[in-house]
C-alpha positions as CSV (number, residue, x, y, z in Angstrom):
1,M,33.1,-6.3,2.8
2,L,29.6,-5.3,4.0
3,K,28.0,-6.4,0.8
4,E,29.4,-9.9,1.1
5,T,28.5,-10.1,4.8
6,I,24.9,-9.0,4.2
7,S,24.5,-11.6,1.4
8,R,26.0,-14.3,3.5
9,L,23.8,-13.6,6.5
10,T,20.7,-13.4,4.4
11,D,21.5,-17.0,3.2
12,V,22.2,-18.1,6.7
13,Y,18.9,-16.8,8.0
14,F,16.7,-17.6,5.0
15,N,15.0,-20.6,6.4
16,E,14.2,-18.8,9.6
17,L,12.8,-15.9,7.7
18,V,10.6,-18.2,5.6
19,S,9.2,-19.6,8.8
20,V,8.5,-16.0,9.9
21,R,6.7,-15.2,6.7
22,R,4.6,-18.4,6.9
23,H,3.6,-17.7,10.5
24,L,2.5,-14.2,9.5
25,H,0.7,-15.4,6.4
26,Q,-1.1,-18.1,8.4
27,N,-2.3,-15.6,11.0
28,P,-3.5,-12.5,9.2
29,E,-5.3,-9.7,10.9
30,L,-7.3,-6.8,9.4
31,S,-6.3,-3.2,9.5
32,F,-5.9,-1.7,13.0
33,E,-6.6,-5.1,14.5
34,E,-3.1,-6.5,14.2
35,Y,-2.6,-7.3,17.9
36,K,-1.3,-10.8,17.5
37,T,0.8,-9.8,14.5
38,S,2.4,-7.0,16.5
39,A,3.0,-9.3,19.4
40,Y,4.8,-11.8,17.2
41,I,7.0,-9.2,15.6
42,Q,7.8,-7.9,19.1
43,S,8.8,-11.4,20.2
44,K,11.2,-11.8,17.3
45,L,12.8,-8.4,18.0
46,T,13.1,-9.3,21.7
47,E,14.6,-12.7,20.8
48,W,17.2,-11.0,18.7
49,G,18.1,-8.4,21.3
50,I,16.7,-5.4,19.4
51,S,15.1,-2.7,21.5
52,F,11.8,-1.1,20.3
53,Q,8.8,0.9,21.3
54,A,5.4,-0.7,20.8
55,G,1.8,0.6,21.0
56,I,2.2,3.3,18.4
57,V,-1.4,3.6,17.0
58,N,-2.0,0.6,19.2
59,T,-0.3,-2.1,17.1
60,G,2.6,-0.2,15.5
61,I,6.2,-0.7,16.4
62,V,9.2,1.7,16.1
63,G,12.8,1.2,17.0
64,I,16.4,2.3,16.2
65,I,19.6,0.5,15.5
66,E,22.8,2.6,15.9
67,G,25.9,2.0,14.0
68,E,29.2,3.9,14.3
69,N,28.8,7.7,14.6
70,P,25.0,7.4,15.1
71,A,24.2,11.1,14.4
72,S,26.0,11.1,11.0
73,R,22.8,10.0,9.1
74,I,19.4,8.7,9.9
75,V,17.6,6.3,7.5
76,A,14.1,4.9,8.2
77,L,12.8,1.5,6.9
78,R,9.0,0.9,6.9
79,A,6.8,-2.2,6.5
80,D,3.0,-2.6,6.8
81,I,1.5,-5.4,8.8
82,D,-2.2,-5.6,8.0
83,A,-4.1,-8.1,5.8
84,L,-7.3,-8.0,3.7
85,P,-10.9,-9.2,4.0
86,I,-10.4,-12.1,1.5
87,Q,-11.0,-15.8,1.9
88,E,-7.8,-17.6,0.9
89,E,-8.1,-20.4,-1.7
90,N,-4.4,-21.5,-1.8
91,E,-4.0,-25.0,-0.6
92,V,-0.7,-24.6,1.2
93,E,0.5,-25.7,4.7
94,Y,0.6,-22.1,5.8
95,K,-2.9,-21.2,4.5
96,S,-4.7,-18.5,6.6
97,V,-6.4,-20.0,9.7
98,N,-8.6,-16.8,10.0
99,A,-11.8,-17.2,8.0
100,G,-12.2,-14.3,5.5
101,V,-8.9,-12.7,6.2
102,M,-5.8,-13.2,4.1
103,H,-2.4,-11.6,3.4
104,A,-3.3,-11.0,-0.2
105,C,-1.2,-7.9,-0.6
106,G,2.1,-9.2,0.6
107,H,2.3,-7.3,3.8
108,D,3.6,-10.6,5.5
109,V,6.5,-10.4,3.0
110,H,7.1,-6.7,3.6
111,S,7.3,-7.4,7.4
112,T,9.5,-10.4,6.9
113,C,12.0,-8.5,4.7
114,L,12.1,-5.7,7.3
115,L,12.7,-8.1,10.1
116,G,15.5,-9.8,8.2
117,A,17.1,-6.5,7.4
118,I,16.9,-5.4,11.0
119,K,18.5,-8.6,12.2
120,I,21.4,-8.3,9.8
121,L,21.9,-4.5,10.4
122,N,21.9,-5.2,14.2
123,E,24.6,-7.8,13.8
124,T,26.8,-5.7,11.4
125,K,26.4,-2.3,13.2
126,A,30.1,-2.1,13.8
127,D,30.5,-2.1,10.0
128,W,28.3,0.9,9.0
129,E,27.7,4.4,10.2
130,G,24.6,6.3,11.2
131,T,21.2,5.2,12.6
132,V,18.5,3.1,11.1
133,K,15.0,3.6,12.3
134,F,12.5,0.8,11.7
135,I,8.7,1.2,11.4
136,F,6.2,-1.6,11.5
137,Q,3.0,0.1,10.5
138,P,-0.7,-0.9,10.9
139,G,-3.6,-0.1,8.7
140,E,-2.2,0.5,5.3
141,E,-5.4,-0.9,3.6
142,K,-7.9,1.3,5.4
143,L,-8.5,5.0,5.5
144,P,-7.2,7.2,7.0
145,G,-4.1,5.0,6.7
146,G,-1.8,3.9,9.5
147,A,1.0,6.1,8.1
148,S,-0.9,9.3,8.6
149,L,-1.7,8.3,12.2
150,M,1.8,7.2,13.0
151,I,3.1,10.5,11.7
152,K,0.7,12.3,14.0
153,E,2.1,10.3,16.9
154,G,5.6,11.4,16.1
155,V,7.1,8.4,14.2
156,L,9.1,10.8,12.0
157,E,10.6,12.6,15.0
158,N,13.2,11.8,17.7
159,P,15.2,11.1,15.6
160,K,13.9,12.6,12.4
161,P,15.0,10.5,9.4
162,Q,16.7,12.1,6.5
163,A,15.4,9.4,4.1
164,I,12.8,6.6,4.3
165,L,12.6,3.4,2.3
166,G,9.8,0.9,1.7
167,L,9.2,-2.0,-0.7
168,H,6.1,-3.7,-2.1
169,V,5.6,-7.1,-3.8
170,L,5.0,-7.2,-7.5
171,P,3.8,-10.6,-8.7
172,Q,4.0,-9.5,-12.4
173,M,7.8,-9.3,-11.9
174,E,9.8,-12.5,-11.7
175,T,11.5,-13.2,-8.4
176,G,15.1,-11.9,-8.3
177,F,14.3,-8.5,-9.7
178,L,13.6,-5.1,-8.2
179,G,11.7,-2.3,-9.9
180,F,12.3,1.5,-9.5
181,K,10.5,4.7,-10.6
182,S,11.9,8.1,-9.9
183,G,9.5,11.1,-9.2
184,M,5.8,10.7,-9.3
185,F,5.0,7.0,-8.8
186,M,1.6,6.2,-7.3
187,A,-1.6,8.2,-7.4
188,S,-3.7,9.9,-4.7
189,T,-6.9,8.0,-3.9
190,D,-10.3,9.2,-2.8
191,E,-13.5,7.2,-2.0
192,I,-16.8,8.4,-3.5
193,Y,-20.2,7.5,-2.1
194,I,-23.3,8.7,-3.9
195,T,-26.9,8.1,-2.9
196,L,-29.4,9.0,-5.6
197,K,-32.9,9.7,-4.2
198,G,-36.0,9.3,-6.2
199,R,-39.5,7.9,-5.6
200,G,-40.0,4.2,-6.0
201,G,-43.0,2.3,-7.2
202,H,-44.4,-0.3,-9.6
203,A,-42.2,-0.8,-12.7
204,A,-45.3,-1.1,-14.8
205,I,-46.4,2.5,-13.8
206,P,-43.2,4.5,-14.6
207,Q,-45.1,7.8,-14.9
208,S,-45.7,7.7,-11.1
209,V,-42.1,7.3,-10.0
210,I,-38.9,9.2,-10.0
211,D,-36.5,6.5,-11.2
212,P,-33.1,6.4,-9.4
213,V,-32.0,3.4,-11.4
214,L,-32.3,5.4,-14.7
215,M,-30.9,8.4,-12.8
216,S,-27.8,6.3,-11.9
217,A,-27.2,5.4,-15.6
218,Y,-27.1,9.1,-16.5
219,V,-25.0,10.0,-13.5
220,L,-22.4,7.4,-14.3
221,T,-22.3,8.4,-18.0
222,S,-22.1,12.1,-17.2
223,L,-19.3,11.6,-14.7
224,Q,-17.1,10.2,-17.4
225,Q,-16.6,13.8,-18.7
226,V,-14.8,14.7,-15.4
227,V,-11.7,12.9,-16.8
228,S,-12.3,12.9,-20.5
229,R,-13.2,16.6,-20.9
230,N,-12.0,18.4,-17.7
231,A,-8.7,16.8,-16.7
232,S,-5.5,17.9,-18.4
233,P,-4.4,15.1,-20.8
234,I,-0.9,15.3,-19.3
235,V,-2.1,14.6,-15.7
236,P,-3.1,11.0,-15.2
237,S,-6.5,10.6,-13.7
238,V,-8.9,7.8,-13.1
239,L,-12.6,7.9,-12.0
240,S,-14.1,4.4,-11.7
241,F,-17.2,3.0,-10.0
242,G,-17.2,-0.6,-8.7
243,K,-20.4,-0.8,-6.7
244,I,-24.1,-0.1,-7.5
245,I,-26.8,-1.0,-5.1
246,G,-30.5,-0.6,-6.2
247,N,-32.6,-2.9,-4.1
248,G,-35.6,-3.2,-6.3
249,A,-36.9,-6.1,-8.3
250,T,-38.0,-6.9,-11.9
251,N,-41.3,-5.1,-11.2
252,V,-40.1,-2.8,-8.3
253,I,-38.4,0.6,-8.8
254,P,-36.5,1.4,-5.6
255,D,-36.5,4.8,-3.8
256,T,-32.7,5.0,-3.8
257,V,-29.6,3.8,-5.7
258,K,-26.1,3.9,-4.1
259,L,-22.9,4.2,-6.1
260,E,-19.4,3.7,-4.8
261,G,-16.2,4.5,-6.6
262,T,-12.7,6.0,-6.6
263,F,-11.0,9.0,-8.0
264,R,-7.2,9.0,-8.4
265,T,-4.7,11.6,-9.8
266,F,-1.3,13.2,-9.4
267,D,-2.2,16.9,-9.0
268,E,-3.6,18.3,-5.8
269,K,-5.2,21.4,-7.4
270,W,-7.0,19.3,-10.0
271,R,-7.9,16.8,-7.3
272,T,-9.9,19.5,-5.4
273,E,-11.5,20.8,-8.6
274,A,-12.5,17.2,-9.7
275,H,-14.3,16.7,-6.3
276,K,-16.3,19.8,-7.0
277,R,-17.2,18.7,-10.5
278,I,-18.3,15.3,-9.3
279,E,-20.6,16.9,-6.8
280,T,-22.0,19.4,-9.3
281,I,-22.7,16.7,-11.9
282,C,-24.5,14.4,-9.4
283,H,-26.7,17.2,-8.1
284,S,-27.6,18.6,-11.5
285,V,-28.4,15.2,-13.1
286,S,-30.5,14.1,-10.2
287,A,-32.4,17.4,-10.1
288,S,-33.1,17.1,-13.8
289,F,-35.0,13.8,-13.0
290,G,-36.9,15.5,-10.2
291,G,-34.8,13.7,-7.6
292,S,-31.9,14.6,-5.3
293,C,-28.7,13.1,-4.1
294,D,-26.1,13.0,-1.3
295,V,-22.5,12.9,-2.3
296,E,-19.7,12.0,0.1
297,I,-16.1,12.2,-1.0
298,R,-13.6,10.8,1.5
299,K,-10.2,12.2,0.8
300,G,-7.7,9.4,1.0
301,Y,-3.9,9.1,0.5
302,P,-1.9,11.7,-1.3
303,F,0.2,10.9,-4.4
304,L,3.5,9.1,-3.7
305,V,6.6,10.7,-5.0
306,N,10.1,9.1,-5.0
307,D,12.9,11.5,-4.4
308,E,15.0,11.4,-7.5
309,R,18.4,11.5,-5.9
310,L,17.5,8.9,-3.3
311,N,15.8,6.7,-5.8
312,D,18.8,6.7,-8.0
313,E,21.1,5.9,-5.1
314,V,19.0,3.0,-3.8
315,Q,18.7,1.7,-7.3
316,M,22.5,1.9,-7.7
317,L,23.2,0.2,-4.4
318,S,20.6,-2.6,-5.2
319,G,22.5,-3.2,-8.4
320,E,25.7,-3.5,-6.5
321,I,24.4,-6.3,-4.2
322,L,22.0,-8.0,-6.6
323,G,23.6,-7.3,-10.0
324,N,22.6,-4.5,-12.4
325,D,20.8,-6.9,-14.6
326,K,18.3,-7.5,-11.7
327,I,17.1,-3.8,-11.7
328,L,14.1,-2.9,-13.9
329,P,12.4,0.4,-14.7
330,L,8.7,0.8,-13.7
331,E,5.9,2.9,-15.1
332,T,3.7,5.3,-13.1
333,R,0.9,3.4,-11.3
334,M,-2.7,4.5,-10.5
335,T,-2.8,2.3,-7.5
336,A,-2.3,4.0,-4.1
337,E,-0.2,3.5,-1.0
338,D,-0.3,5.3,2.4
339,F,3.6,5.3,2.2
340,A,2.8,8.5,0.3
341,Y,2.3,10.3,3.5
342,Y,5.9,9.7,4.4
343,S,7.0,10.8,0.9
344,Q,5.3,14.1,1.4
345,I,7.5,14.9,4.4
346,V,10.8,13.0,4.1
347,P,12.8,12.1,0.9
348,A,11.5,8.7,0.1
349,C,12.2,5.7,-2.1
350,F,9.4,3.1,-2.6
351,F,10.4,0.2,-4.8
352,R,8.9,-3.0,-6.0
353,L,10.0,-6.6,-5.2
354,G,9.5,-9.2,-7.8
355,T,7.7,-12.2,-6.3
356,G,6.4,-14.1,-9.4
357,N,7.5,-17.4,-10.8
358,L,5.7,-18.5,-13.9
359,S,7.4,-21.9,-13.9
360,Q,5.9,-22.6,-10.5
361,N,2.5,-21.0,-11.5
362,I,3.0,-18.3,-8.9
363,C,1.5,-15.4,-10.8
364,S,-1.8,-14.4,-9.2
365,G,-2.2,-10.7,-8.7
366,I,-2.4,-8.9,-5.3
367,H,-5.8,-8.7,-3.7
368,T,-6.8,-12.1,-5.1
369,S,-7.7,-15.2,-3.1
370,T,-4.8,-17.2,-4.8
371,F,-2.0,-14.6,-4.3
372,N,1.2,-16.2,-3.2
373,I,4.9,-15.6,-3.7
374,D,8.1,-17.4,-4.6
375,E,9.8,-17.2,-1.2
376,E,13.2,-16.8,-2.8
377,A,12.1,-13.1,-3.2
378,I,12.6,-12.7,0.6
379,K,16.4,-12.9,0.0
380,V,16.2,-10.1,-2.5
381,G,14.1,-7.8,-0.3
382,V,16.3,-8.4,2.8
383,K,19.6,-7.7,0.9
384,A,18.3,-4.6,-0.8
385,M,16.8,-3.1,2.3
386,A,19.8,-3.9,4.6
387,Y,22.5,-2.8,2.1
388,A,20.7,0.4,1.1
389,A,20.0,1.4,4.8
390,A,23.6,0.8,5.6
391,K,25.1,2.6,2.7
392,I,23.0,5.5,1.3
393,N,24.4,8.9,1.7
394,T,21.7,11.2,3.1
């Protein structure tokens, strides 16, 4: 049976896939700069006799594997390949050799799982029907998102998939498990850049200045009403600021203060309205101080929605190959993913791969300098992706 064959081949190729993951982890590259990463992935595909097209959005790769009756159904599998601007602190033999760059979000794992699934699907193509399209995507971590650019270059055409699958590491979930959430899953994300303009001067002569530092305190406080008093309580929304720059001193009030933050939600109409309210509040508060402001809101990824029928089927198939006790439900997340662009066009299923192991102290969160995985998780990701791609009924 195909299930047993996929499980057996995953075990056979596990050590090779661990080596692939460690190579990718050791040689991370930032968003839209993944030239060596792309070349390495291409070399593995070539070695395995799998045809592909490279150079999509410069570093992206697309290819197809045809089973029996190729036109009967078309399923796409996607992995992201970029890393983050983080200095790795793990002391492992495959520690990043690129200063200030690290695979701290698990994209090395995503790419490895997809490579493993492709290798197995290529070897078993006489045992399943349809076409599997694979996508290695650059730039997930940076606006406008590699997914949006690859879509513009036609990655969802010729042939057009009827379903698309992707996975993402989840260190809070123990290795061996997969997590699923039907319907609305991950939030839209927008970047907010505010420059508050006053008139600086000596801190001991406050009557002569227009204080943008005090202005920023009022702006930040006032902006909290955008969610607490304007958003519907049944629509999840987050407005957070993580960066304030006011280059004054203990006795120097600066001319400007810069604020940077993020807005996230699950409703496009409210998203647009919230942007307007943010701008209105910033301008009115700064004007009340006698100052002014510039507000830039960079619209980012849309919300990610999992097709209910597809999600249920992938969850069922994953239970078949891993065991139903290895399937867990997930909650809605306010984090964002550019896989959302695919989910707005094609029925999608984006699920989570448990990579934690408390007994081995592998529990650091993503986007941290000590993030790592239990590499046994690779087996789980490969089996789930390969089996679902071969079996789902589109």
